[in-house]
C-alpha positions as CSV (number, residue, x, y, z in Angstrom):
1,M,20.0,-21.3,7.8
2,E,21.2,-18.0,9.4
3,E,21.0,-14.8,7.4
4,K,21.6,-11.1,8.1
5,I,18.7,-8.8,7.3
6,E,18.9,-5.0,7.5
7,I,16.0,-2.7,8.2
8,K,16.5,0.7,6.7
9,K,14.9,4.1,6.9
10,R,12.4,4.7,4.0
11,L,13.9,7.9,2.8
12,T,17.6,7.9,3.6
13,G,18.4,4.2,3.4
14,E,20.2,4.5,6.8
15,V,20.4,1.1,8.6
16,I,18.4,1.3,11.8
17,F,18.4,-2.4,12.8
18,S,20.4,-5.4,11.7
19,A,19.0,-8.9,12.5
20,S,20.4,-12.4,12.2
21,I,17.5,-14.6,11.4
22,D,17.0,-18.3,11.1
23,C,14.9,-19.2,8.0
24,E,14.3,-22.0,5.6
25,P,16.4,-22.1,2.4
26,G,14.6,-20.3,-0.3
27,A,12.4,-18.3,2.1
28,L,10.8,-15.3,0.4
29,P,12.3,-11.8,1.1
30,S,8.9,-10.8,2.6
31,V,9.2,-13.6,5.1
32,K,12.8,-12.7,6.0
33,L,11.9,-9.0,6.5
34,G,8.9,-10.0,8.7
35,L,11.2,-12.1,10.9
36,A,13.7,-9.2,11.1
37,V,10.8,-6.8,12.2
38,M,9.7,-9.1,14.9
39,L,13.3,-9.3,16.3
40,A,13.5,-5.5,16.1
41,I,10.2,-5.2,18.0
42,K,11.4,-7.7,20.6
43,S,14.7,-5.7,21.0
44,R,12.6,-2.4,21.3
45,A,14.3,-1.0,18.2
46,Y,13.0,2.4,16.9
47,L,11.2,1.6,13.7
48,S,9.6,5.0,13.0
49,R,9.9,5.8,9.3
50,A,11.3,2.3,8.6
51,D,11.1,0.8,5.1
52,L,9.0,-2.3,5.7
53,S,7.2,-2.4,2.4
54,G,6.1,-5.9,1.3
55,A,6.9,-7.5,4.7
56,D,5.0,-10.6,5.7
57,L,3.8,-9.9,9.2
58,S,0.6,-11.9,9.1
59,G,-0.7,-12.8,12.5
60,A,2.2,-10.8,14.2
61,D,1.8,-9.1,17.6
62,L,2.7,-5.5,17.0
63,S,0.6,-4.1,19.8
64,G,1.9,-0.8,21.1
65,A,4.6,-0.6,18.5
66,D,5.9,2.8,17.2
67,L,5.6,2.5,13.4
68,S,4.9,6.1,12.8
69,G,5.8,7.2,9.3
70,A,6.9,3.6,8.3
71,D,6.4,2.3,4.8
72,L,4.2,-0.9,5.0
73,S,2.8,-0.6,1.5
74,R,1.8,-4.0,0.0
75,A,2.7,-5.7,3.3
76,D,0.8,-8.8,4.4
77,L,-0.5,-7.7,7.8
78,S,-3.6,-10.0,7.8
79,G,-4.7,-11.0,11.3
80,A,-1.9,-8.9,12.9
81,N,-2.4,-7.2,16.3
82,F,-1.8,-3.4,16.1
83,S,-3.9,-2.5,19.2
84,G,-2.6,0.7,20.7
85,A,0.2,1.0,18.1
86,N,1.3,4.3,16.6
87,L,1.0,4.2,12.8
88,S,0.5,8.0,12.3
89,G,1.7,9.0,8.9
90,A,2.4,5.4,7.9
91,N,2.1,4.2,4.3
92,L,-0.3,1.2,4.3
93,S,-1.4,1.5,0.8
94,R,-2.5,-1.7,-0.9
95,A,-1.6,-3.7,2.2
96,D,-3.5,-6.8,3.3
97,L,-5.0,-5.7,6.6
98,S,-7.9,-8.2,6.6
99,G,-8.9,-9.3,10.1
100,A,-6.2,-7.1,11.7
101,N,-6.7,-5.5,15.1
102,F,-6.3,-1.7,15.2
103,S,-8.4,-1.1,18.3
104,G,-7.2,2.1,19.9
105,A,-4.4,2.6,17.3
106,N,-3.2,6.0,16.1
107,L,-3.6,6.0,12.3
108,S,-3.8,9.8,11.9
109,G,-2.6,10.9,8.5
110,A,-1.9,7.3,7.4
111,N,-2.3,6.3,3.8
112,L,-4.6,3.3,3.6
113,S,-5.6,3.8,0.0
114,G,-6.5,0.5,-1.7
115,A,-5.9,-1.5,1.5
116,D,-7.9,-4.6,2.3
117,L,-9.4,-3.8,5.7
118,S,-12.2,-6.4,5.4
119,G,-13.1,-7.7,8.9
120,A,-10.5,-5.4,10.6
121,D,-11.2,-4.1,14.1
122,L,-10.8,-0.3,13.9
123,S,-12.8,0.4,17.1
124,R,-11.6,3.5,18.9
125,A,-8.9,4.0,16.2
126,Y,-7.8,7.5,15.5
127,L,-8.1,8.0,11.8
128,N,-8.1,11.8,11.7
129,G,-6.9,12.9,8.2
130,A,-6.3,9.3,7.0
131,N,-6.6,8.4,3.3
132,L,-9.1,5.5,3.0
133,S,-9.8,6.0,-0.7
134,G,-10.5,2.7,-2.4
135,A,-10.1,0.8,0.8
136,D,-12.2,-2.3,1.4
137,L,-13.9,-1.8,4.8
138,S,-16.5,-4.6,4.4
139,R,-17.3,-6.2,7.8
140,A,-14.8,-3.8,9.5
141,N,-15.6,-2.7,13.0
142,L,-15.6,1.2,13.2
143,S,-17.2,1.5,16.5
144,R,-16.2,4.9,18.1
145,A,-13.5,5.4,15.5
146,N,-12.4,9.0,14.8
147,L,-12.7,9.6,11.1
148,S,-12.7,13.4,11.1
149,R,-11.1,14.9,7.9
150,A,-10.5,11.4,6.6
151,N,-10.7,10.8,2.8
152,L,-13.5,8.3,2.4
153,S,-13.9,8.3,-1.3
154,S,-14.7,4.9,-2.8
155,A,-14.6,3.2,0.6
156,N,-17.4,1.1,2.0
157,L,-18.6,4.1,4.0
158,V,-21.1,6.9,3.4
159,D,-19.9,10.4,4.2
160,G,-22.9,12.5,5.3
161,G,-20.8,15.6,5.5
162,Q,-20.6,18.2,8.3
163,R,-23.5,19.5,10.3
164,S,-23.5,23.3,10.7
165,D,-22.0,22.9,14.2
166,G,-19.0,21.0,12.8
167,Y,-20.0,17.4,13.5
168,R,-19.2,15.1,10.7
169,F,-21.7,12.2,10.1
170,I,-20.5,8.9,8.6
171,G,-22.5,5.8,7.8
172,W,-21.0,2.3,8.1
173,V,-22.5,-1.2,8.2
174,K,-22.2,-3.7,11.0
175,D,-24.0,-7.0,10.8
176,S,-26.1,-5.6,7.9
177,I,-27.3,-2.7,10.1
178,L,-26.5,0.9,9.1
179,Q,-24.5,2.6,11.9
180,I,-23.9,6.3,12.3
181,L,-20.7,7.9,13.6
182,A,-20.8,11.5,14.7
183,G,-18.2,12.8,17.1
184,C,-18.3,10.4,20.1
185,R,-21.7,9.1,19.0
186,D,-22.0,5.6,17.6
187,F,-25.6,4.6,16.9
188,S,-27.6,2.4,14.6
189,I,-29.7,4.4,12.2
190,I,-32.8,3.8,14.3
191,E,-31.1,4.8,17.5
192,A,-29.6,7.9,15.8
193,R,-33.0,9.2,14.7
194,A,-34.5,8.6,18.1
195,H,-31.6,10.3,19.9
196,W,-31.6,13.5,17.7
197,L,-35.3,13.7,17.7
198,A,-35.3,13.6,21.5
199,T,-32.5,16.0,21.9
200,R,-32.8,18.3,18.9
201,G,-36.4,17.8,17.7
202,G,-38.2,20.9,16.5
203,T,-35.0,22.9,16.0
204,P,-33.1,23.8,12.9
205,L,-30.2,21.7,14.0
206,G,-32.5,18.7,14.5
207,D,-34.1,19.2,11.1
208,E,-30.6,19.3,9.6
209,T,-29.6,16.2,11.4
210,I,-32.5,14.2,10.1
211,C,-31.8,15.3,6.6
212,I,-28.2,14.1,6.9
213,L,-29.4,10.7,8.3
214,D,-31.9,10.4,5.4
215,H,-29.2,11.1,2.9
216,I,-26.8,8.5,4.5
217,E,-29.5,5.8,4.5
218,A,-30.6,6.6,0.9
219,V,-27.0,6.4,-0.4
220,A,-26.3,3.2,1.6
221,K,-29.3,1.6,-0.1
222,I,-28.2,2.8,-3.6
223,R,-24.8,1.3,-3.0
224,K,-26.4,-1.9,-1.7
225,L,-24.5,-1.7,1.5
226,I,-27.8,-2.5,3.3
């Protein structure tokens, strides 16, 4: 059954893409919108600031797509491929992002509050200023992710705060091992201690760093993350 689905801008309601899709009778609106989005991507339509809330895009290939400022709240994006995509300023609150691939994606300023990011790949993702409050990041891969200025409250992360030289230290868990992110550094807690003792040992900055690492490890144990 062929049906016409319109994709509109989130704030103005302006139609930015019209798709004729083939779907089963009685298909859910979320499925129809997801099919329209895939046609729009294939047609290289401009979907920045589009209203895609509630869309079913599970398993979709959206690598390299420009979805900056788009509304994807409550969308099913489980297992989707967003590698290299631009999602800066996007609303992904309460979305199902479990198992999704965000490697190298731009999520700066994105709203991920309450999102399910369990098992998601966020390696090398740019999350500067993103809102991760209440997000489920269990089993997520945050290797070399940029989390500067991100809101991490209630997430499965431990914010160690900023060192006096501006580096922000964040703890996360990979395969039951506490990892430390600081700038471009991504170490296990054991590697982190060894690195900063070797490079900053006996200095005020080194002492400050070890205190931060001790704090992150203590909080991770209290929260039973490790």
